[in-house]
N, C-alpha and C positions, 0 to 999 in steps of 0.2 A: 603437317605438324604446326607450322606457323599459324595457320588458321585457328587451330585449337587454342593455342596460347593467346592469340588476339581475342578469341571469344571469352576466354577466362578473364582476361584483363578487362574487357568491356563489361562483363558481369560484375566484377569487383568494383569498377568505377560506378556502375549503376547503383549497386548496394550502398556504396559510400555516399553517393548523392542523396539517396532515399533517407539514409540515417541522418544526414545533415538537415534535410527538410523536416524530418520528424522532430529533431532537436529544436530547430528554430520555431516550429509551430507550437510545441509544448512550452517553450520558454515564453513566447508571446502570449499565448492564451492563459496559461497558468498565472503569469504575472498580473494579468488583468484582475484576477480574483485573490491572489496571495502575493502581496508586494515583496515580502521578505519573511524569513523564518529565523528565529533566534533560539538559543539554547533553552530559554524559558518556555517558548512555545512547544518545542519538541518534548521537553520534560513534562509539561502539563498534559500533553496528549498521551505520553507513556503512563502517567498516573491514571488517566481516564481508562485506558485499556486494562491496567492492573486492577482497578476497582470493579470493572465489569467481569473480568476473569474471576475475581474473588466471589462475586455474587453468584455467578454460574456454578462455581465449584462448591460453594456452600449448599446450594440447592441439590447438587449431585450427591453430596454427603448425606442428605436427608432421605435419599432413595431407600437405603437399607432400613432406616427407621420406619418409614411409612409404607413400604412394600407396594402392593398393587393399588393402594388408594391415592398414590401420589399423582398430582395434577401434571400431566405430561406437557400441557400447553404452557405452563409457567416455565418449566425446564427448557422447552424449545425456544420460547421467547428470550430467555436469559442467554441461551447459547447463541442465538442469532444476533442478539445485541452485542455480545462479546466478539463474535466473529467479524461483524461489520466494523466495529471499532478497531480490531486488529488489522483488518485489511486496509482501513484508512491510514493507520499508522505506518504499515509497510509501504503503502503507495507514496506517502510523504517521504519516507526514507529513500525510496527509489528516485523520487524527484530530486532530492538533495544529491544523491550519488551521481545522477546523470547531469546535474547542473541546470535543472529546469527552473529552480527557484533561487533567488538571491539570499545569501546568508547575511544576517545582521551582525554587527560587531558585538 
């Protein structure tokens, strides 16, 4: 029984050390590219995502009007552009939540 508890504790210590190493690596490497983030930066990125979402949705709304003649490549491109922007926004949000980037005053 004691061996099982020791194994569990060793695994937990290992996972904690891995998490600390991941955090340190992310802080160091991300900081080389993004020194800090302020409210203005985050808001600006949110606006970019909203604009791309709006362009995509406006094109979706044209589907009914244009029927089968609608250019699917345009729709796909707008969707991918929106999704990439959204994923970037969410990645930055996770970086902030995890303390990978410094916050400006």
